[in-house]
Legacy VTK file of the C-alpha trace (Angstrom):
# vtk DataFile Version 3.0
C-alpha trace
ASCII
DATASET POLYDATA
POINTS 201 float
94.123 119.703 82.551
92.276 116.475 81.905
89.726 118.366 79.834
92.527 120.028 77.856
94.122 116.637 77.198
90.829 114.945 76.305
89.829 117.702 73.878
93.256 117.490 72.233
93.001 113.708 71.912
89.320 113.732 70.884
88.592 117.025 69.070
85.039 115.843 68.315
84.007 116.185 71.974
80.833 118.252 72.138
79.632 118.175 75.753
81.271 118.496 79.143
79.093 117.688 82.149
80.568 118.730 85.477
79.741 117.556 88.996
81.482 118.669 92.153
80.837 118.610 95.870
79.510 122.164 95.723
77.644 123.892 92.905
79.885 126.977 93.098
82.888 124.762 92.258
81.127 123.586 89.107
80.346 127.162 88.138
83.967 128.162 88.638
85.110 125.293 86.401
82.690 126.344 83.669
83.704 130.015 83.959
87.380 129.159 83.609
87.129 126.508 80.890
84.307 127.718 78.624
86.376 130.563 77.103
89.080 128.044 76.161
86.620 125.746 74.395
83.841 127.790 72.762
82.742 124.729 70.753
81.961 122.707 73.921
78.592 122.760 75.665
79.187 122.897 79.420
76.585 121.620 81.854
76.923 122.223 85.583
74.854 119.469 87.190
74.226 121.069 90.598
76.272 118.309 92.340
74.330 115.501 90.608
77.034 112.877 89.979
74.681 110.543 88.154
73.626 113.257 85.708
77.273 114.035 84.995
78.359 110.434 84.490
75.449 108.430 83.127
75.695 107.759 79.401
79.018 109.588 78.973
81.567 108.363 76.451
84.422 109.541 78.662
84.351 109.618 82.455
86.944 111.394 84.583
86.997 111.390 88.361
89.538 113.981 89.482
88.901 114.310 93.187
90.624 113.958 96.512
87.529 112.236 97.922
88.044 108.831 99.494
84.666 107.284 98.774
83.162 105.203 95.953
81.388 108.064 94.162
81.204 106.624 90.631
78.716 103.781 90.281
79.132 100.978 87.766
75.538 101.324 86.568
76.335 104.788 85.208
79.144 103.538 82.919
77.745 102.592 79.546
79.268 99.967 77.226
82.111 101.484 75.213
82.929 104.149 77.807
86.469 105.152 78.735
87.103 105.888 82.404
90.099 107.919 83.563
90.579 107.432 87.286
92.795 110.267 88.543
92.569 110.405 92.328
92.334 107.821 95.073
89.315 105.723 96.003
86.465 107.249 94.016
84.630 104.408 92.296
82.966 101.233 93.466
84.782 97.971 92.749
82.183 96.943 90.178
83.352 99.752 87.869
86.670 97.951 87.332
85.091 94.480 87.368
82.851 95.317 84.399
85.675 96.767 82.283
87.162 94.593 79.567
90.535 96.331 79.818
92.288 97.822 82.838
95.370 99.907 82.053
97.635 101.516 84.654
100.702 103.757 84.756
102.778 100.921 86.235
101.083 98.062 88.027
103.935 97.240 90.406
103.790 100.835 91.645
100.014 101.281 91.564
99.123 98.128 93.470
100.915 99.359 96.591
99.133 102.724 96.704
95.625 103.668 97.886
93.587 103.892 94.681
90.525 101.763 93.997
92.585 99.155 92.134
95.105 99.040 94.986
92.300 98.466 97.482
90.839 95.751 95.284
94.234 94.058 95.057
94.725 94.175 98.847
91.194 92.825 99.364
91.809 89.927 96.959
89.243 91.311 94.505
91.824 91.941 91.758
94.822 89.897 90.641
97.911 90.701 88.594
96.385 88.873 85.617
93.368 91.208 85.665
95.553 94.119 84.545
95.564 94.315 80.762
98.606 96.577 80.390
100.862 99.270 81.703
100.521 102.527 79.777
103.939 102.091 78.182
102.733 98.793 76.624
99.844 100.573 74.906
102.038 103.455 73.712
104.704 101.056 72.402
102.080 98.910 70.676
103.026 95.704 72.491
99.532 95.469 73.990
96.249 96.283 72.298
94.075 99.265 73.040
90.341 99.263 72.426
89.306 96.378 70.161
85.544 96.770 70.112
83.000 99.574 70.246
81.354 98.140 73.370
84.548 97.622 75.370
84.666 99.450 78.655
88.170 100.683 79.463
89.518 101.653 82.876
92.680 103.759 83.053
94.324 104.416 86.409
95.893 107.807 85.601
97.593 108.561 88.890
101.008 109.470 87.487
104.574 108.567 88.364
107.201 110.892 89.815
109.876 109.978 87.274
107.541 111.073 84.471
107.021 114.423 86.231
110.791 114.866 86.515
111.301 113.996 82.839
108.638 116.500 81.755
110.077 119.212 84.018
113.549 118.631 82.588
112.231 118.784 79.013
110.434 122.052 79.814
113.576 123.477 81.386
115.667 122.565 78.324
113.090 124.113 76.003
113.011 127.341 78.052
116.810 127.509 78.257
117.153 127.050 74.489
114.571 129.785 73.907
116.265 132.097 76.404
113.135 132.574 78.478
112.144 131.906 82.055
112.858 133.124 85.543
115.568 131.709 87.742
114.157 130.767 91.144
116.664 131.570 93.872
114.906 129.209 96.259
116.495 126.353 94.328
120.006 127.530 95.270
119.644 127.056 99.018
118.038 124.694 101.437
114.575 125.912 102.365
115.537 126.878 105.933
118.471 128.995 104.680
116.020 131.544 103.248
115.662 134.247 105.844
112.092 135.163 104.933
110.979 131.551 105.231
112.917 131.001 108.409
111.339 134.090 109.970
107.887 132.966 108.868
108.403 129.489 110.339
109.507 130.967 113.672
106.315 133.029 113.949
LINES 1 202
201 0 1 2 3 4 5 6 7 8 9 10 11 12 13 14 15 16 17 18 19 20 21 22 23 24 25 26 27 28 29 30 31 32 33 34 35 36 37 38 39 40 41 42 43 44 45 46 47 48 49 50 51 52 53 54 55 56 57 58 59 60 61 62 63 64 65 66 67 68 69 70 71 72 73 74 75 76 77 78 79 80 81 82 83 84 85 86 87 88 89 90 91 92 93 94 95 96 97 98 99 100 101 102 103 104 105 106 107 108 109 110 111 112 113 114 115 116 117 118 119 120 121 122 123 124 125 126 127 128 129 130 131 132 133 134 135 136 137 138 139 140 141 142 143 144 145 146 147 148 149 150 151 152 153 154 155 156 157 158 159 160 161 162 163 164 165 166 167 168 169 170 171 172 173 174 175 176 177 178 179 180 181 182 183 184 185 186 187 188 189 190 191 192 193 194 195 196 197 198 199 200
């Protein structure tokens, strides 16, 4: 979904380099995404993280790994980094960025992402955060101001945003008269006989 969003936001994207823990995961990604974006050149890097990241204009780490995989030396001046998971980049990645933007700093700093770890270790202070995402969207804080600015975005997400999107989707479906009612929503999970039987097994 990050690729879908990035291509929508930046239609001029030409290349997508992919690195994963296993080469077959990269191949699966390419197989599934290439038909959606025939104008993109996909490169599966055979698990070579440096090849995927070095020199890229946009970096995305979408992983459940809890290790500093992304190295600061691979992030060129002017690059945008979207940090999606947990602890997946070394501290120096954030330190070298001119702007750090988060979903909501008061929420993020108490979690387990790289920035949260930095904050708990005393390596990052409140004043080091340039903006919450809402500040950028509302125009009360600046976005990129120079071609060489490195930008770090902690894109972890907030539950209330998920609920708002789900409600908007529900309203849209209801107005269009489409969708499937899920009976599981009418009862507590253990009141469903099939589930209860499965749990007892």
